[in-house]
VEXTOR-192428 format. One record per residue (C-alpha): residue in one letter; x, z, y. Coordinates in steps of 0.02 Angstrom, whole numbers, padded with zeros to 5 digits, always signed. Last residue first. Example, Ala and Ser with C-alpha at 12.3 -4.5 7.8 and 13.67 -1.06 7.14 Angstrom:
% VEXTOR-192428
S+00684+00357-00053 A+00615+00390-00225 
//
This chain:
% VEXTOR-192428
T+00333+01079+01300 V+00226+01011+01440 A+00101+01146+01489 N+00224+01226+01610 R+00244+01058+01695 V+00057+01047+01720 T+00052+01220+01794 Q+00196+01174+01910 L+00102+01018+01965 S-00044+01126+02015 R-00203+01113+01916 W-00339+01001+01978 R-00504+01078+02024 Y-00630+00941+01991 R-00744+00885+02132 G-00618+00751+02182 Y-00646+00650+02023 V-00643+00494+02134 R-00578+00536+02305 P-00602+00362+02378 E-00774+00341+02297 H-00845+00166+02316 P-00751+00063+02446 A-00585+00151+02406 V-00603+00147+02216 F-00535-00030+02188 A-00401-00028+02322 A-00336+00136+02252 L-00333+00060+02077 R-00229-00086+02140 E-00109+00033+02226 A-00092+00133+02065 E-00047-00026+01969 E+00088-00064+02097 E+00149+00116+02083 L+00163+00098+01894 A+00265-00062+01909 V+00383+00023+02033 R+00400+00178+01925 I+00439+00073+01772 P+00572-00025+01866 R+00645+00140+01934 K+00661+00232+01770 L+00537+00374+01753 P+00573+00560+01759 R+00465+00659+01635 F+00286+00721+01642 P+00243+00595+01775 E+00130+00649+01919 L+00058+00498+02009 R-00048+00512+02166 I-00171+00371+02195 R-00211+00341+02377 A-00382+00300+02447 T-00455+00237+02610 G-00635+00222+02665 P-00632+00379+02770 A-00455+00438+02805 D-00313+00520+02708 A-00401+00506+02540 E-00327+00569+02376 A-00351+00509+02198 W-00278+00584+02042 W-00147+00537+01915 L-00072+00615+01760 G+00083+00579+01657 A+00169+00487+01515 V+00029+00445+01394 F+00095+00313+01274 G+00087+00123+01276 D+00258+00090+01350 V+00205+00199+01497 L+00023+00251+01501 F-00065+00342+01642 T-00183+00489+01635 P-00348+00549+01707 L-00385+00722+01636 V-00482+00760+01478 D-00593+00909+01521 G-00625+01017+01368 N-00633+01186+01455 R-00455+01225+01400 A-00391+01067+01482 I-00339+00913+01385 V-00198+00820+01471 A-00067+00956+01498 K-00106+01036+01331 R-00081+00869+01243 Y+00084+00825+01324 A+00208+00877+01188 D+00088+00814+01054 P+00112+00636+01117 L-00052+00550+01164 V-00067+00368+01109 R-00034+00359+00921 T-00013+00548+00931 R-00201+00575+00933 V-00226+00631+00753 D-00414+00657+00742 H-00438+00493+00832 A-00558+00420+00960 L-00535+00544+01102 L-00382+00480+01196 V-00434+00296+01182 S-00608+00347+01239 D-00551+00388+01414 W-00614+00562+01458 M-00555+00549+01638 P-00499+00374+01684 L-00346+00282+01618 L-00207+00203+01721 R-00104+00069+01632 P+00080+00026+01635 P+00121-00131+01535 A+00141-00127+01344 P+00270-00251+01280 T+00248-00303+01097 D+00386-00217+00998 P+00263-00151+00868 D+00212-00331+00829 P+00025-00340+00847 L-00101-00286+00713 A-00271-00350+00771 G-00418-00312+00657 T-00499-00462+00570 P-00473-00392+00395 L-00567-00232+00441 D-00480-00065+00439 L-00462+00100+00346 L-00306+00208+00345 T-00260+00325+00203 R-00149+00470+00256 G+00029+00467+00190 A+00109+00550+00342 E+00186+00384+00397 D+00015+00303+00400 R-00063+00218+00251 S-00153+00054+00217 R-00329+00001+00166 V-00432-00152+00209 I-00622-00136+00201 D-00708-00299+00153 D-00860-00233+00060 I-00942-00136+00200 R-01103-00049+00142 E-01007+00094+00063 L-00928+00132+00233 G-01098+00168+00308 L-01149+00294+00176 R-00970+00360+00182 L-01002+00411+00362 R-01124+00542+00302 S-01001+00629+00187 V-00868+00613+00323 P-00971+00722+00439 L-01031+00641+00601 G-00960+00677+00774 S-00927+00491+00796 W-00749+00494+00860 Q-00688+00643+00758 A-00776+00583+00600 L-00696+00412+00614 D-00526+00490+00639 A-00554+00604+00489 N-00599+00453+00382 T-00433+00379+00436 A-00404+00240+00561 P-00338+00063+00579 G-00435+00048+00688 F-00500+00090+00862 A-00617-00047+00923 E-00650-00151+00767 L-00645+00005+00658 Y-00769+00093+00772 T-00886-00056+00783 R-00892-00072+00595 V-00926+00113+00570 L-01069+00116+00696 A-01145-00043+00628 E-01141+00027+00451 L-01220+00189+00509 G-01355+00094+00602 A-01394-00010+00448 L-01413+00153+00354 E-01533+00222+00485 D-01638+00064+00504 A-01654+00022+00687 P-01760+00118+00811 G-01909+00035+00894 A-01900-00077+01045 G-02045-00030+01158 D-01981-00122+01310 L-01811-00038+01318 W-01857+00092+01447 A-02017+00145+01357 T-01934+00153+01186 A-01785+00247+01258 A-01893+00381+01338 V-01842+00411+01518 F-01728+00542+01594 S-01679+00589+01771 P-01505+00650+01808 R-01437+00764+01944 R-01263+00694+01971 P-01337+00524+02012 Y-01303+00369+01903 S-01269+00192+01963 W-01080+00210+01999 T-01121+00239+02183 V-01307+00266+02206 A-01465+00160+02192 A-01527+00251+02038 P-01511+00238+01849 A-01624+00329+01725 H-01525+00420+01591 I-01597+00362+01425 V-01693+00465+01298 P-01694+00465+01108 A-01689+00657+01098 Y-01530+00737+01033 R-01461+00847+01172 R-01623+00830+01271 I-01710+00942+01145 I-01607+01098+01176 T-01613+01103+01366 W-01793+01042+01354 A-01847+01194+01254 D-01775+01319+01374 E-01619+01420+01412 A-01587+01563+01532 P-01725+01664+01445 T-01621+01657+01285 I-01652+01541+01139 R-01700+01619+00975 G-01595+01705+00844 T-01629+01878+00912 E-01791+01882+01009 T-01802+01806+01183 A-01926+01665+01164 P-01941+01515+01277 P-02113+01468+01345 S-02191+01324+01247 Q-02326+01224+01336 R-02285+01272+01515 A-02100+01271+01471 L-02114+01093+01407 H-02173+01025+01575 E-02059+01139+01674 R-01903+01077+01585 L-01959+00897+01598 A-01989+00916+01785 A-01821+01003+01811 N-01726+00861+01725 A-01814+00733+01833 R-01933+00614+01748 P-01918+00426+01726 V-02080+00350+01657 E-02136+00366+01476 A-02049+00534+01491 Y-02207+00637+01467 A-02238+00557+01297 L-02056+00582+01250 A-02062+00766+01295 R-02223+00796+01201 E-02155+00709+01045 L-01996+00812+01056 L-02098+00971+01071 E-02193+00928+00913 E-02032+00889+00819 P-01949+01048+00881 S-02094+01146+00807 G-02220+01229+00920 Q-02209+01396+01006 A-02059+01510+01026 L-01919+01386+00995 V-01784+01414+00865 A-01606+01380+00923 G-01528+01346+00754 H-01603+01173+00770 W-01465+01122+00890 R-01329+01052+00778 R-01459+00992+00654 R-01530+00876+00787 L-01364+00794+00829 T-01327+00768+00644 D-01499+00693+00608 L-01496+00584+00764 L-01326+00500+00743 A-01377+00351+00635 P-01543+00335+00727 H-01446+00333+00893 W-01326+00197+00837 R-01436+00045+00813 A-01551+00058+00965 H-01406+00119+01071 D-01301-00028+01013 R-01434-00151+01068 A-01452-00069+01238 T-01265-00086+01262 V-01169+00075+01282 L-01121+00198+01419 H-01084+00363+01336 L-01129+00545+01363 T-01075+00672+01234 G-01155+00739+01074 R-00999+00691+00977 M-01057+00509+00988 L-01225+00484+01074 T-01304+00560+01229 A-01364+00416+01338 K-01316+00291+01472 V-01385+00116+01455 L-01322-00063+01474 R-01441-00211+01455 R-01576-00120+01554 D-01576-00251+01694 R-01527-00114+01818 I-01383-00064+01704 A-01326-00244+01681 R-01334-00269+01870 D-01230-00115+01910 V-01105-00170+01778 D-01087-00342+01856 A-01075-00262+02028 P-00920-00171+01966 D-00826-00338+01970 F-00679-00350+01849 H-00561-00495+01883 D-00466-00461+01721 L-00538-00324+01612 R-00458-00169+01535 T-00406-00057+01681 W-00563-00099+01781 L-00671-00074+01626 A-00613+00106+01602 L-00629+00134+01790 Y-00811+00079+01785 P-00848+00182+01630 S-00767+00335+01712 A-00858+00333+01879 A-01016+00419+01815 E-00921+00568+01744 Q-00980+00616+01570 A-00981+00429+01535 Q-00864+00391+01390 L-00871+00204+01355 G-00947+00111+01209 G-00854+00048+01056 L-00736-00066+01153 R-00819-00223+01086 H-00991-00166+01144 V-00934-00120+01319 A-00833-00280+01328 A-00980-00393+01290 L-01082-00316+01430 P-00932-00313+01548 A-00908-00502+01535 E-00737-00550+01469 V-00567-00608+01523 A-00469-00470+01439 R-00327-00371+01517 E-00172-00373+01409 L-00094-00230+01312 L-00234-00110+01359 S-00374-00223+01298 Q-00440-00084+01184 R-00409-00186+01027 A-00232-00222+01083 L-00200-00041+01132 T-00259+00022+00963 A-00152-00101+00865 R-00002-00066+00977 N-00014+00121+00949 L-00043+00102+00763 E+00116-00002+00751 R+00208+00129+00854 T+00148+00269+00741 T+00211+00172+00591 L+00100+00080+00469 V+00133+00092+00281 K+00068-00049+00170 M+00000+00000+00000 
//
């Protein structure tokens, strides 16, 4: 069985994620091919596409969201993603059982979770504010306080929205989604399209993952999807052209025969990644892109995955945006180690392009986060 080195896995992942060479591709097609985009922060999908696509125009994403071809919803790992409407219809049924089981330990006072879900979806036939949905269900099922039940600070909607087939409703704001979300039932938003077959959804989920992030282990697939390996096997069993290899630690890697495997010496230009970029979250063993020495500096204790930059295909530092005047932006780079001058120059050119991109939209993108001091970051680098 073929053995793939860390560098070979790095180049394979970067190629499939359009981080070796920017793709000439419509955002809708790219979002599917890339396996969806992390969307906890509204700007992140736009920045992820900016760093991956040539001649990227954010208006194309705005339009696809307005036209309901791209949607934002809770999916893999119970986190927010921007995905195509078609992928949402296929993937959500595959993820639903696991998402629901995660939260069914919080027993509600009146009515089963299924009944409350039906009420929530009926009320959300049109976009409803978070507070309105909370109040609607609270009137019908006030939260209990006994041991094993949700606390007074919680409510039925807080639990149900974590797995319900609902879409974040867009608005006429920067990056399309406001900080205080409204929700709408997926079937209503997507013209009554019903959910796909569960097993077909699992197969589609597995195929998309391997196309976007392979070669990968079962544990990698479980890390990305949030599903147990036993469930993922139901999808894997439906794929008859799986290619197997091993990594340097002897772990079995799965892939599709069409997956790109570039030469490990393929040049990897500097790239700036947004917060929570999927390439840093898609594997159980993340060393193919994120060296262990830098992990604590990149992934905060509260789970925030900070904006990073790549040098020779691997995370080499952090960046953040600053604004000296309205409508202007500057990207500050903080490398973990000294960089050679040619690399620094190329990285600064990329940072200037990113600054020009965010300046008209959100000059201090991610500015609401409390960045750690450079000394704290250095202390985290072992």
